VEXBADO-503401 format. One line per field, with one value per residue (C-alpha): residue in one letter; residue number from 0; x, y, z. Coordinates in nm, 2 decimals, m for minus. Example, Ala and Ser with C-alpha at 12.3 -4.5 7.8 and 13.67 -1.06 7.14 Angstrom:
<lotors>
aa = A, S
i = 0, 1
c1 = 1.23, 1.37
c2 = m0.45, m0.11
c3 = 0.78, 0.71
</lotors>
This chain:
<lotors>
aa = M, R, L, A, G, F, G, M, R, V, V, A, A, S, V, T, V, G, L, L, A, P, L, A, R, A, F, Y, L, P, G, I, A, P, H, D, Y, K, I, G, E, A, V, E, L, Q, V, N, S, L, T, P, S, L, N, A, E, N, K, L, E, S, V, L, S, F, G, Y, Y, D, E, R, F, H, F, C, Q, P, E, G, G, P, K, A, V, H, E, S, L, G, S, I, L, F, G, D, R, I, Y, G, S, A, F, D, L, H, M, L, K, D, T, S, C, Q, V, L, C, Q, Q, K, I, P, G, A, D, A, A, F, I, N, D, K, I, M, K, G, Y, N, Y, N, W, L, I, D, G, L, P, A, A, T, V, K, V, D, D, R, T, E, Q, Q, F, Y, S, V, G, F, E, L, G, S, S, Q, A, G, Q, L, V, P, H, F, H, N, H, Y, E, I, T, V, Q, Y, H, T, L, D, A, V, H, H, R, V, V, G, V, V, V, T, P, A, S, K, N, T, V, L, P, K, D, G, T, A, S, C, D, A, A, E, P, M, N, L, H, E, D, R, D, N, S, V, V, F, T, Y, S, V, K, W, E, A, S, E, K, S, W, A, T, R, W, D, D, Y, L, H, A, V, D, P, R, I, H, W, F, S, L, I, N, S, M, V, I, V, V, F, L, S, A, M, L, G, L, I, L, M, R, T, L, H, K, D, I, A, R, Y, N, S, D, D, A, E, D, L, Q, E, D, F, G, W, K, L, V, H, G, D, V, F, R, P, P, Q, R, F, E, L, L, A, V, I, L, G, S, G, Y, Q, L, F, W, M, V, V, T, T, L, V, I, A, L, L, G, F, L, S, P, S, S, R, G, S, L, T, T, A, M, L, L, L, F, I, V, Y, G, F, S, A, G, Y, N, S, A, H, L, C, H, S, F, G, G, L, S, L, K, R, I, I, I, T, T, V, L, F, V, P, G, I, C, W, V, V, L, M, I, I, N, L, C, L, V, V, A, H, S, S, A, A, A, P, I, G, T, L, L, G, V, M, A, L, W, F, V, V, S, I, P, L, T, V, C, G, A, Y, F, G, F, R, R, K, T, I, D, P, P, V, R, V, N, Q, I, P, R, Q, I, P, D, Q, P, W, Y, L, K, P, I, P, S, A, L, M, G, G, I, L, T, F, G, A, I, F, I, E, L, Y, F, I, M, N, S, I, W, F, H, K, V, Y, Y, V, F, G, F, L, F, L, V, F, C, I, L, V, I, T, T, A, E, V, T, V, L, L, T, Y, F, H, L, C, A, E, D, Y, R, W, H, W, R, S, V, Y, T, A, G, A, S, A, L, Y, V, F, L, Y, G, I, L, F, Y, F, S, R, L, R, L, A, S, Y, A, S, L, I, T, Y, F, G, W, M, A, I, A, C, L, L, F, F, I, L, T, G, T, I, G, F, V, A, S, H, L, F, V, R, R, I, Y, S, A, I, K, I, D
i = 0, 1, 2, 3, 4, 5, 6, 7, 8, 9, 10, 11, 12, 13, 14, 15, 16, 17, 18, 19, 20, 21, 22, 23, 24, 25, 26, 27, 28, 29, 30, 31, 32, 33, 34, 35, 36, 37, 38, 39, 40, 41, 42, 43, 44, 45, 46, 47, 48, 49, 50, 51, 52, 53, 54, 55, 56, 57, 58, 59, 60, 61, 62, 63, 64, 65, 66, 67, 68, 69, 70, 71, 72, 73, 74, 75, 76, 77, 78, 79, 80, 81, 82, 83, 84, 85, 86, 87, 88, 89, 90, 91, 92, 93, 94, 95, 96, 97, 98, 99, 100, 101, 102, 103, 104, 105, 106, 107, 108, 109, 110, 111, 112, 113, 114, 115, 116, 117, 118, 119, 120, 121, 122, 123, 124, 125, 126, 127, 128, 129, 130, 131, 132, 133, 134, 135, 136, 137, 138, 139, 140, 141, 142, 143, 144, 145, 146, 147, 148, 149, 150, 151, 152, 153, 154, 155, 156, 157, 158, 159, 160, 161, 162, 163, 164, 165, 166, 167, 168, 169, 170, 171, 172, 173, 174, 175, 176, 177, 178, 179, 180, 181, 182, 183, 184, 185, 186, 187, 188, 189, 190, 191, 192, 193, 194, 195, 196, 197, 198, 199, 200, 201, 202, 203, 204, 205, 206, 207, 208, 209, 210, 211, 212, 213, 214, 215, 216, 217, 218, 219, 220, 221, 222, 223, 224, 225, 226, 227, 228, 229, 230, 231, 232, 233, 234, 235, 236, 237, 238, 239, 240, 241, 242, 243, 244, 245, 246, 247, 248, 249, 250, 251, 252, 253, 254, 255, 256, 257, 258, 259, 260, 261, 262, 263, 264, 265, 266, 267, 268, 269, 270, 271, 272, 273, 274, 275, 276, 277, 278, 279, 280, 281, 282, 283, 284, 285, 286, 287, 288, 289, 290, 291, 292, 293, 294, 295, 296, 297, 298, 299, 300, 301, 302, 303, 304, 305, 306, 307, 308, 309, 310, 311, 312, 313, 314, 315, 316, 317, 318, 319, 320, 321, 322, 323, 324, 325, 326, 327, 328, 329, 330, 331, 332, 333, 334, 335, 336, 337, 338, 339, 340, 341, 342, 343, 344, 345, 346, 347, 348, 349, 350, 351, 352, 353, 354, 355, 356, 357, 358, 359, 360, 361, 362, 363, 364, 365, 366, 367, 368, 369, 370, 371, 372, 373, 374, 375, 376, 377, 378, 379, 380, 381, 382, 383, 384, 385, 386, 387, 388, 389, 390, 391, 392, 393, 394, 395, 396, 397, 398, 399, 400, 401, 402, 403, 404, 405, 406, 407, 408, 409, 410, 411, 412, 413, 414, 415, 416, 417, 418, 419, 420, 421, 422, 423, 424, 425, 426, 427, 428, 429, 430, 431, 432, 433, 434, 435, 436, 437, 438, 439, 440, 441, 442, 443, 444, 445, 446, 447, 448, 449, 450, 451, 452, 453, 454, 455, 456, 457, 458, 459, 460, 461, 462, 463, 464, 465, 466, 467, 468, 469, 470, 471, 472, 473, 474, 475, 476, 477, 478, 479, 480, 481, 482, 483, 484, 485, 486, 487, 488, 489, 490, 491, 492, 493, 494, 495, 496, 497, 498, 499, 500, 501, 502, 503, 504, 505, 506, 507, 508, 509, 510, 511, 512, 513, 514, 515, 516, 517, 518, 519, 520, 521, 522, 523, 524, 525, 526, 527, 528, 529, 530, 531, 532, 533, 534, 535, 536, 537, 538, 539, 540, 541, 542, 543, 544, 545, 546, 547, 548, 549, 550, 551, 552, 553, 554, 555, 556, 557, 558, 559, 560, 561, 562, 563, 564, 565, 566, 567, 568, 569, 570, 571, 572, 573, 574, 575, 576, 577, 578, 579, 580, 581, 582, 583, 584, 585, 586, 587, 588, 589, 590, 591, 592, 593, 594, 595, 596, 597, 598, 599, 600, 601, 602, 603, 604, 605, 606, 607, 608, 609, 610, 611, 612, 613, 614, 615, 616, 617, 618, 619, 620, 621, 622, 623, 624, 625, 626, 627, 628, 629, 630
c1 = 0.00, 0.30, 0.39, 0.06, 0.06, 0.40, 0.26, m0.04, 0.15, 0.38, 0.05, m0.09, 0.22, 0.20, m0.17, m0.07, 0.19, m0.10, m0.33, m0.05, m0.04, m0.29, m0.04, 0.26, 0.28, 0.47, 0.36, 0.57, 0.72, 0.91, 1.30, 1.36, 1.17, 1.05, 1.22, 1.01, 1.14, 1.04, 1.03, 1.37, 1.55, 1.86, 1.78, 2.09, 2.16, 2.39, 2.57, 2.66, 2.87, 2.78, 2.65, 2.61, 2.28, 2.15, 2.32, 2.15, 2.14, 1.98, 2.30, 2.48, 2.84, 2.99, 2.91, 3.18, 3.07, 3.29, 3.28, 3.10, 3.42, 3.67, 3.90, 3.83, 3.47, 3.59, 3.23, 3.20, 3.31, 3.18, 3.39, 3.63, 3.60, 3.34, 3.24, 3.16, 2.82, 2.77, 2.67, 2.59, 2.81, 2.62, 2.58, 2.97, 3.03, 2.79, 2.96, 2.77, 2.99, 2.77, 2.91, 2.79, 2.76, 2.77, 2.42, 2.22, 1.87, 1.61, 1.26, 1.01, 1.26, 1.27, 1.60, 1.67, 2.00, 2.25, 2.62, 2.79, 3.15, 3.33, 3.59, 3.84, 3.83, 4.15, 4.10, 4.21, 3.94, 3.71, 3.76, 3.68, 3.35, 3.26, 3.32, 3.11, 2.82, 2.82, 2.81, 2.49, 2.63, 2.37, 2.40, 2.29, 2.16, 1.97, 1.76, 1.61, 1.69, 1.49, 1.69, 1.67, 1.48, 1.37, 1.01, 0.92, 0.61, 0.52, 0.45, 0.18, m0.02, 0.08, 0.14, 0.42, 0.70, 1.02, 1.34, 1.62, 1.91, 1.93, 2.18, 2.54, 2.50, 2.30, 2.41, 2.20, 2.25, 2.52, 2.63, 3.01, 3.06, 2.80, 2.62, 2.75, 2.47, 2.60, 2.27, 2.01, 1.64, 1.57, 1.19, 1.14, 0.78, 0.67, 0.38, 0.25, 0.17, 0.05, 0.15, 0.50, 0.62, 0.68, 0.82, 1.01, 0.81, 0.96, 1.28, 1.28, 1.58, 1.56, 1.92, 2.02, 2.34, 2.41, 2.72, 2.69, 2.93, 3.00, 3.05, 3.30, 3.00, 2.94, 2.59, 2.52, 2.21, 2.08, 1.93, 2.20, 2.07, 2.41, 2.49, 2.80, 3.03, 3.37, 3.63, 3.89, 4.20, 4.18, 4.09, 3.70, 3.57, 3.25, 3.01, 2.77, 2.46, 2.12, 1.76, 1.53, 1.16, 0.94, 0.61, 0.32, 0.19, m0.08, 0.14, 0.20, 0.54, 0.46, 0.37, 0.66, 0.84, 0.51, 0.63, 0.98, 0.85, 0.69, 0.65, 0.67, 0.41, 0.30, 0.12, 0.47, 0.51, 0.18, 0.30, 0.61, 0.41, 0.14, 0.44, 0.61, 0.29, 0.22, 0.56, 0.50, 0.15, 0.28, 0.57, 0.35, 0.10, 0.38, 0.52, 0.20, 0.11, 0.47, 0.41, 0.08, 0.05, 0.37, 0.56, 0.26, 0.22, 0.59, 0.62, 0.27, 0.43, 0.77, 0.59, 0.34, 0.33, 0.12, 0.32, 0.17, 0.32, 0.67, 0.92, 1.26, 1.34, 1.39, 1.43, 1.50, 1.47, 1.78, 2.01, 1.87, 2.22, 2.42, 2.18, 2.30, 2.68, 2.88, 2.96, 3.30, 3.45, 3.19, 3.38, 3.35, 2.99, 2.92, 3.08, 2.89, 2.56, 2.64, 2.71, 2.38, 2.18, 2.37, 2.25, 1.89, 1.84, 2.01, 1.77, 1.45, 1.53, 1.62, 1.29, 1.09, 1.24, 1.21, 0.83, 0.79, 0.90, 1.22, 1.45, 1.28, 1.47, 1.50, 1.77, 2.04, 2.23, 2.00, 1.92, 2.30, 2.40, 2.13, 2.24, 2.59, 2.53, 2.27, 2.54, 2.78, 2.55, 2.44, 2.78, 2.68, 2.43, 2.71, 2.94, 2.66, 2.54, 2.88, 3.01, 2.69, 2.67, 3.04, 3.03, 2.72, 2.91, 3.19, 3.44, 3.64, 3.84, 3.66, 3.94, 3.96, 3.58, 3.60, 3.88, 3.70, 3.39, 3.54, 3.76, 3.56, 3.26, 3.40, 3.73, 3.63, 3.39, 3.67, 3.92, 3.69, 3.59, 3.95, 4.02, 3.72, 3.81, 4.17, 4.03, 3.82, 4.11, 4.31, 4.02, 3.99, 3.61, 3.46, 3.28, 3.63, 3.57, 3.80, 4.07, 3.89, 3.57, 3.75, 3.94, 3.59, 3.44, 3.75, 3.72, 3.35, 3.46, 3.73, 3.56, 3.20, 3.17, 3.47, 3.39, 3.02, 3.13, 3.36, 3.08, 2.84, 3.07, 3.14, 2.77, 2.70, 2.99, 2.86, 2.50, 2.38, 2.47, 2.21, 2.17, 2.04, 1.71, 1.88, 2.20, 2.48, 2.65, 3.04, 3.09, 2.94, 2.71, 2.80, 2.60, 2.44, 2.48, 2.24, 2.04, 2.17, 1.91, 2.00, 2.37, 2.50, 2.51, 2.19, 1.99, 2.14, 2.07, 1.71, 1.66, 1.82, 1.61, 1.28, 1.41, 1.53, 1.19, 1.03, 1.25, 1.38, 1.12, 1.18, 1.54, 1.52, 1.38, 1.66, 1.93, 1.78, 1.77, 2.13, 2.28, 2.06, 2.05, 1.67, 1.47, 1.36, 1.07, 0.83, 0.96, 0.62, 0.65, 1.02, 0.91, 0.65, 0.91, 1.16, 0.89, 0.82, 1.19, 1.21, 0.94, 1.03, 1.39, 1.29, 1.02, 1.27, 1.54, 1.31, 1.17, 1.53, 1.64, 1.37, 1.46, 1.81, 1.71, 1.49, 1.77, 1.98, 2.21, 2.26, 2.48, 2.22, 2.41, 2.61, 2.35, 2.09, 2.33, 2.43, 2.10, 1.93, 2.23, 2.24, 2.00, 2.31, 2.46, 2.15, 2.15, 2.51, 2.41, 2.13, 2.35, 2.57, 2.25, 2.18, 2.51, 2.49, 2.13, 2.15, 2.53, 2.80, 3.09, 3.42, 3.66, 3.81, 3.75, 3.37, 3.39, 3.56, 3.32, 3.01, 3.13, 3.30, 2.98, 2.78, 3.01, 2.97, 2.61, 2.60, 2.81, 2.61, 2.27, 2.45, 2.52, 2.17, 1.97, 2.19, 2.13, 1.77, 1.78, 1.99, 1.77, 1.48, 1.62, 1.75, 1.41, 1.24, 1.51, 1.50, 1.11, 1.06, 1.35, 1.22, 0.88, 0.98, 1.08, 1.44, 1.52
c2 = 0.00, 0.22, 0.18, 0.25, 0.57, 0.66, 0.59, 0.82, 1.09, 1.06, 1.11, 1.37, 1.56, 1.54, 1.66, 1.96, 2.08, 2.06, 2.27, 2.54, 2.60, 2.90, 3.08, 3.04, 3.42, 3.56, 3.90, 4.21, 4.40, 4.70, 4.66, 5.03, 5.35, 5.57, 5.89, 6.21, 6.49, 6.83, 7.03, 7.12, 6.89, 6.71, 6.32, 6.12, 5.89, 5.61, 5.40, 5.03, 4.79, 4.71, 4.36, 4.13, 4.04, 3.85, 3.95, 3.98, 3.60, 3.55, 3.40, 3.52, 3.54, 3.66, 3.64, 3.90, 4.25, 4.57, 4.87, 5.18, 5.40, 5.13, 5.35, 5.19, 5.33, 5.69, 5.78, 6.12, 6.14, 6.38, 6.65, 6.53, 6.17, 5.88, 5.81, 5.46, 5.38, 5.17, 4.81, 4.51, 4.18, 3.99, 4.27, 4.32, 3.93, 3.93, 4.19, 4.52, 4.83, 5.14, 5.48, 5.84, 6.01, 6.34, 6.36, 6.65, 6.58, 6.79, 6.68, 6.79, 6.99, 6.89, 6.95, 6.91, 6.81, 6.87, 6.82, 6.57, 6.60, 6.56, 6.25, 6.14, 5.76, 5.58, 5.31, 5.04, 5.15, 5.19, 4.82, 4.71, 4.91, 4.78, 4.42, 4.48, 4.64, 4.34, 4.10, 4.29, 4.47, 4.70, 5.01, 4.98, 5.27, 5.34, 5.64, 5.62, 5.25, 5.17, 5.02, 5.23, 5.01, 4.97, 4.94, 4.61, 4.42, 4.07, 3.91, 3.66, 3.90, 4.24, 4.37, 4.64, 4.57, 4.69, 4.52, 4.60, 4.80, 4.94, 4.88, 5.01, 5.03, 4.89, 4.67, 4.53, 4.24, 4.30, 4.62, 4.65, 4.90, 4.92, 5.24, 5.37, 5.51, 5.85, 6.03, 5.91, 6.04, 5.97, 5.95, 5.96, 5.87, 6.02, 5.98, 6.30, 6.26, 6.63, 6.98, 6.95, 6.57, 6.35, 5.99, 5.83, 5.53, 5.44, 5.50, 5.46, 5.53, 5.56, 5.58, 5.70, 5.72, 6.08, 6.21, 6.55, 6.83, 7.06, 7.42, 7.66, 7.79, 7.44, 7.41, 7.13, 7.04, 6.68, 6.69, 6.51, 6.24, 6.06, 5.80, 5.78, 5.51, 5.44, 5.38, 5.15, 5.28, 5.64, 5.86, 5.94, 6.25, 6.16, 6.40, 6.27, 6.44, 6.37, 6.50, 6.45, 6.42, 6.39, 6.23, 6.20, 5.85, 5.71, 5.41, 5.42, 5.37, 5.03, 4.89, 5.06, 4.73, 4.56, 4.68, 4.52, 4.19, 4.07, 3.68, 3.60, 3.33, 3.25, 2.92, 2.76, 2.80, 2.63, 2.37, 2.31, 2.26, 2.03, 1.82, 1.80, 1.71, 1.44, 1.26, 1.32, 1.18, 0.86, 0.80, 0.84, 0.59, 0.34, 0.41, 0.41, 0.06, m0.09, 0.05, m0.04, m0.37, m0.55, m0.44, m0.48, m0.84, m0.91, m0.78, m0.97, m1.30, m1.23, m1.16, m1.46, m1.72, m1.95, m2.27, m2.27, m1.94, m2.01, m2.05, m1.96, m1.60, m1.44, m1.08, m0.79, m0.96, m1.19, m0.89, m0.77, m0.85, m0.64, m0.35, m0.12, m0.21, 0.12, 0.18, 0.22, 0.58, 0.68, 0.98, 1.12, 1.03, 1.20, 1.53, 1.52, 1.47, 1.74, 1.98, 1.87, 1.97, 2.30, 2.35, 2.24, 2.48, 2.76, 2.70, 2.67, 2.98, 3.18, 3.06, 3.17, 3.52, 3.56, 3.47, 3.72, 3.98, 4.07, 4.01, 4.23, 4.36, 4.69, 4.56, 4.48, 4.15, 4.08, 3.72, 3.63, 3.82, 3.63, 3.30, 3.36, 3.46, 3.19, 2.95, 3.09, 3.07, 2.71, 2.59, 2.50, 2.24, 2.09, 2.03, 1.91, 1.65, 1.56, 1.47, 1.31, 1.07, 1.01, 0.92, 0.69, 0.51, 0.43, 0.74, 0.84, 1.12, 1.46, 1.67, 1.50, 1.53, 1.91, 1.95, 1.78, 1.96, 2.28, 2.24, 2.00, 2.19, 2.54, 2.45, 2.31, 2.59, 2.86, 2.70, 2.70, 3.06, 3.15, 3.01, 3.19, 3.52, 3.48, 3.46, 3.75, 3.96, 3.85, 3.95, 4.29, 4.23, 4.42, 4.09, 4.02, 4.04, 4.29, 4.18, 4.35, 4.16, 3.84, 3.90, 3.99, 3.68, 3.47, 3.69, 3.58, 3.24, 3.23, 3.45, 3.31, 2.99, 2.80, 2.86, 2.77, 2.44, 2.35, 2.45, 2.23, 1.93, 1.94, 1.92, 1.65, 1.43, 1.43, 1.34, 0.98, 0.79, 0.63, 0.29, 0.03, m0.15, m0.49, m0.66, m0.63, m0.96, m0.97, m1.13, m0.95, m1.14, m1.23, m1.02, m1.23, m1.11, m0.82, m0.78, m0.52, m0.26, m0.26, m0.21, 0.12, 0.33, 0.22, 0.26, 0.60, 0.71, 0.58, 0.75, 1.09, 1.13, 1.11, 1.38, 1.61, 1.56, 1.73, 2.06, 2.09, 2.35, 2.58, 2.53, 2.70, 3.02, 3.02, 2.99, 3.24, 3.49, 3.43, 3.45, 3.69, 3.94, 3.90, 3.97, 3.64, 3.70, 3.41, 3.25, 3.12, 2.88, 2.81, 2.73, 2.48, 2.33, 2.29, 2.10, 1.88, 1.82, 1.71, 1.46, 1.34, 1.27, 1.10, 0.87, 0.78, 0.69, 0.50, 0.30, 0.20, 0.13, m0.11, m0.29, m0.31, m0.47, m0.72, m0.83, m0.88, m0.58, m0.40, m0.13, 0.14, 0.42, 0.55, 0.40, 0.64, 0.94, 0.89, 0.76, 1.09, 1.30, 1.17, 1.43, 1.67, 1.50, 1.57, 1.92, 1.96, 1.80, 2.04, 2.31, 2.18, 2.17, 2.55, 2.63, 2.49, 2.63, 2.97, 3.06, 3.11, 3.20, 3.28, 3.38, 3.13, 3.35, 3.31, 2.94, 2.88, 3.13, 2.95, 2.60, 2.67, 2.81, 2.51, 2.29, 2.46, 2.45, 2.08, 1.98, 2.17, 2.01, 1.67, 1.73, 1.86, 1.60, 1.31, 1.42, 1.43, 1.07, 0.96, 1.08, 0.94, 0.59, 0.59, 0.67, 0.39, 0.13, 0.18, 0.17, m0.17, m0.35, m0.22, m0.35, m0.71, m0.97, m1.10, m1.43
c3 = m0.01, 0.06, m0.30, m0.42, m0.22, m0.38, m0.74, m0.67, m0.55, m0.87, m1.07, m0.87, m0.90, m1.30, m1.27, m1.05, m1.29, m1.57, m1.35, m1.27, m1.65, m1.64, m1.40, m1.65, m1.72, m1.40, m1.27, m1.30, m0.98, m1.10, m1.02, m1.00, m0.89, m1.15, m1.23, m1.27, m1.50, m1.52, m1.84, m1.96, m1.70, m1.87, m1.98, m2.00, m2.30, m2.20, m2.45, m2.43, m2.63, m2.98, m3.01, m3.32, m3.46, m3.78, m4.10, m4.45, m4.47, m4.13, m3.98, m3.70, m3.78, m3.44, m3.08, m2.97, m2.84, m2.88, m2.66, m2.78, m2.72, m2.90, m3.07, m3.40, m3.40, m3.35, m3.19, m3.04, m2.69, m2.41, m2.26, m2.01, m2.16, m2.12, m1.76, m1.68, m1.51, m1.22, m1.32, m1.14, m1.11, m1.37, m1.62, m1.64, m1.66, m1.97, m2.15, m2.07, m2.07, m2.02, m2.06, m2.05, m2.40, m2.57, m2.66, m2.52, m2.44, m2.23, m2.13, m2.40, m2.58, m2.95, m3.14, m3.52, m3.69, m3.39, m3.47, m3.22, m3.37, m3.69, m3.69, m3.94, m3.98, m4.13, m4.40, m4.16, m3.89, m4.20, m4.29, m3.93, m3.90, m4.25, m4.15, m3.83, m4.06, m4.27, m3.96, m3.87, m3.55, m3.35, m3.14, m2.78, m2.62, m2.29, m2.18, m1.82, m1.82, m2.14, m2.42, m2.76, m3.01, m3.36, m3.44, m3.63, m3.72, m3.65, m4.00, m3.84, m3.62, m3.78, m3.45, m3.41, m3.13, m3.03, m3.11, m2.88, m3.05, m3.39, m3.69, m3.70, m4.08, m4.38, m4.66, m4.95, m5.16, m5.43, m5.26, m5.25, m4.96, m4.68, m4.54, m4.22, m4.00, m3.86, m3.82, m3.55, m3.53, m3.17, m3.07, m2.70, m2.56, m2.24, m2.00, m1.84, m1.48, m1.40, m1.53, m1.39, m1.39, m1.68, m1.72, m2.01, m2.14, m2.48, m2.69, m3.07, m3.30, m3.68, m3.80, m4.13, m4.35, m4.47, m4.61, m4.45, m4.51, m4.21, m4.30, m4.13, m3.90, m3.75, m3.84, m4.05, m4.28, m4.25, m4.58, m4.78, m5.00, m5.05, m4.81, m4.59, m4.73, m4.53, m4.82, m4.69, m4.92, m4.77, m4.48, m4.44, m4.28, m4.09, m3.94, m3.66, m3.63, m3.44, m3.40, m3.10, m3.10, m2.78, m2.83, m2.57, m2.50, m2.28, m2.21, m1.82, m1.65, m1.51, m1.85, m2.05, m2.10, m2.27, m2.62, m2.57, m2.43, m2.73, m2.79, m3.15, m3.12, m2.76, m2.88, m2.94, m2.56, m2.49, m2.75, m2.57, m2.25, m2.37, m2.54, m2.22, m2.04, m2.25, m2.18, m1.82, m1.82, m2.03, m1.78, m1.49, m1.63, m1.69, m1.35, m1.18, m1.34, m1.21, m0.85, m0.80, m1.00, m1.06, m0.77, m0.53, m0.67, m0.60, m0.27, m0.17, m0.32, m0.14, 0.20, 0.16, 0.43, 0.22, 0.13, m0.23, m0.29, m0.14, m0.43, m0.52, m0.52, m0.86, m1.02, m0.80, m0.47, m0.57, m0.53, m0.19, m0.05, m0.30, m0.39, m0.11, m0.18, m0.19, m0.56, m0.70, m0.68, m0.44, m0.30, m0.67, m0.68, m0.36, m0.48, m0.80, m0.60, m0.36, m0.63, m0.79, m0.46, m0.48, m0.84, m0.77, m0.49, m0.68, m0.98, m0.76, m0.58, m0.87, m1.06, m0.75, m0.73, m1.11, m1.08, m0.82, m1.06, m0.88, m1.18, m1.42, m1.74, m1.58, m1.36, m1.62, m1.52, m1.22, m1.33, m1.36, m1.04, m0.85, m0.99, m0.89, m0.55, m0.50, m0.62, m0.39, m0.08, m0.15, m0.12, 0.24, 0.07, m0.16, 0.12, 0.36, 0.12, m0.01, 0.33, 0.44, 0.12, 0.14, 0.51, 0.45, 0.16, 0.40, 0.34, 0.63, 0.48, 0.56, 0.44, 0.10, 0.03, 0.12, m0.10, m0.39, m0.35, m0.33, m0.64, m0.88, m1.04, m0.95, m1.08, m1.40, m1.47, m1.39, m1.61, m1.91, m1.83, m1.81, m2.16, m2.30, m2.12, m2.27, m2.62, m2.56, m2.46, m2.75, m2.98, m2.83, m2.73, m2.44, m2.35, m2.16, m1.79, m1.62, m1.40, m1.09, m1.16, m1.19, m0.86, m0.70, m0.80, m0.68, m0.33, m0.30, m0.37, m0.13, 0.15, 0.12, m0.08, 0.07, 0.43, 0.37, 0.21, 0.49, 0.76, 0.56, 0.52, 0.90, 0.98, 0.70, 0.80, 1.17, 1.07, 1.12, 0.80, 0.59, 0.68, 0.44, 0.51, 0.43, 0.53, 0.27, 0.17, 0.22, m0.14, m0.42, m0.65, m1.00, m1.24, m1.53, m1.89, m1.96, m2.28, m2.52, m2.42, m2.07, m2.12, m1.99, m2.32, m2.49, m2.17, m2.10, m2.45, m2.42, m2.09, m2.20, m2.50, m2.31, m2.07, m2.35, m2.53, m2.25, m2.26, m2.62, m2.77, m2.46, m2.50, m2.86, m2.70, m2.42, m2.66, m2.90, m2.61, m2.50, m2.85, m3.02, m2.71, m2.70, m2.35, m2.20, m1.98, m1.97, m1.63, m1.56, m1.86, m1.76, m1.43, m1.54, m1.78, m1.49, m1.28, m1.58, m1.63, m1.26, m1.28, m1.62, m1.51, m1.19, m1.35, m1.64, m1.39, m1.16, m1.47, m1.59, m1.24, m1.18, m1.52, m1.42, m1.07, m1.26, m1.47, m1.14, m1.20, m0.86, m1.00, m0.99, m0.83, m1.12, m1.37, m1.22, m1.25, m1.62, m1.74, m1.60, m1.70, m2.05, m2.17, m2.14, m2.43, m2.64, m2.52, m2.65, m2.99, m3.00, m2.96, m3.26, m3.47, m3.34, m3.45, m3.82, m3.85, m3.69, m3.67, m3.89, m3.67, m3.85, m3.56, m3.33, m3.06, m3.13, m3.17, m2.85, m2.68, m2.80, m2.73, m2.41, m2.28, m2.42, m2.24, m1.92, m1.95, m2.04, m1.75, m1.51, m1.66, m1.63, m1.26, m1.20, m1.38, m1.26, m0.90, m0.96, m1.11, m0.82, m0.54, m0.71, m0.75, m0.41, m0.27, m0.48, m0.41, m0.01, m0.04, m0.22, m0.03, 0.32, 0.20, 0.18, 0.43, 0.40, 0.54
</lotors>
């Protein structure tokens, strides 16, 4: 009956996820307080790094960003030089480099054809700029925390929406020299609170290419019809100009992000959710059948006192004396599982915070900052669970488990990130993390994460060990030959594809958001997909663990980890498919950056799902063997 109740709870969990679907859209709590401007008050325009976008062939040719004040662009600088704007840790790590600018904007004061400056661009730098135009690079500006955008129209719904950023230049098919955008029509939408106070609720920039000639008196005309082409065989004189138009809007400050948070087709997210739910219901039905029928009958027969039912043991009961035998390399297994607990609680906490709206797009880099800080804080969980599991497996060295836990996952990630960062430095990309930021992250690791990990390991090692419900035989039982589909690689591949099938549609939107610099905001859907991932991973692993035990193979510890974690292999293969279908990276720095981040993501995903699979299998194995009588 306890197994039947366990099966009913699994099915109930699946149904609960389905009932939560109407709540899939998270509500929004502003991350910053609104700024009320008076008429004539200065409104600062900030500039950020230039980022790549899709080129004319709808491909992404680079993942490197470049600072706005990179000397090769020759953009106009404010008097006294550009001043950096304070940024969060996550914003810096993901390549934001925000500075003040030379633009002069005042609330409700329209201006026309204002001259920023005149610059001389050498041929070598003109080649650099033309290359970035051909690769679809975008300007990224900010006014009152809102990104400057381009107005686009959804082909399916014919609805207008804001696309973050605007083009550095334009290039048509067959055009030898691209046009460089050096004139900017800035439209700022404002909402009036009263006769005195106004708020910025929208920013749209329409760039243009104009070969403007600056007369001696410094007053330019922006009526030039000839575009600005940068010639690579000589110096180029470029005049930068802009116009500002203030436009009244009924849009409130609380809803000003709505135009930016445009879903191309919301039905795709619902299709993803339904697809995942079908897999969950199918697996729940199979698991419920096994738990409530097959296993219930097995246990009843094993525990029967009726002489007619007494017979030789077979199936999973035969390995009762070996199923709780400590696995090989149990210290490494304990470290992986401890890190998996750390990742699990980090993900859950981050999603809950995001659902409450505290990670709004107004706070740039807040998601990355939250994940990094939570990972550091949950170092206590990593140390606690690693030490407790290692001690339960028979480990006696607390010092060794602490050192391995501290260095294993953070060390691998740090080495890969340093390789990526070195490539970004060599490529002169602004995405390279400054040395001060890297030292700050290391300080957080040494001062916060390591002490918490040591503290957690101390308490975990002192906790009572997990005693097996049955006695472990001294001599290991011989494992019979297994059918091909229960051998390690085939069974792991079968288990991984089912888990991957529950998330692959939402994975596309996540990767699209990361590499194409889109705003991802559907955390409600993401939370439900994560719940489905947890349920699917647990059910798949329990099913395959049961099949292995029935085949008299008691080596379920590592099997449960790499059967559940095999979905990470499919995630990496999907990343390769995404690369060939959506990207065309030419430089080694872009390639190393893309595949380096994919490797880190897949490693963490393997550890997370592997831990979920192990915990589910461990609970399942303990439950079934504690329910039978052993002679």
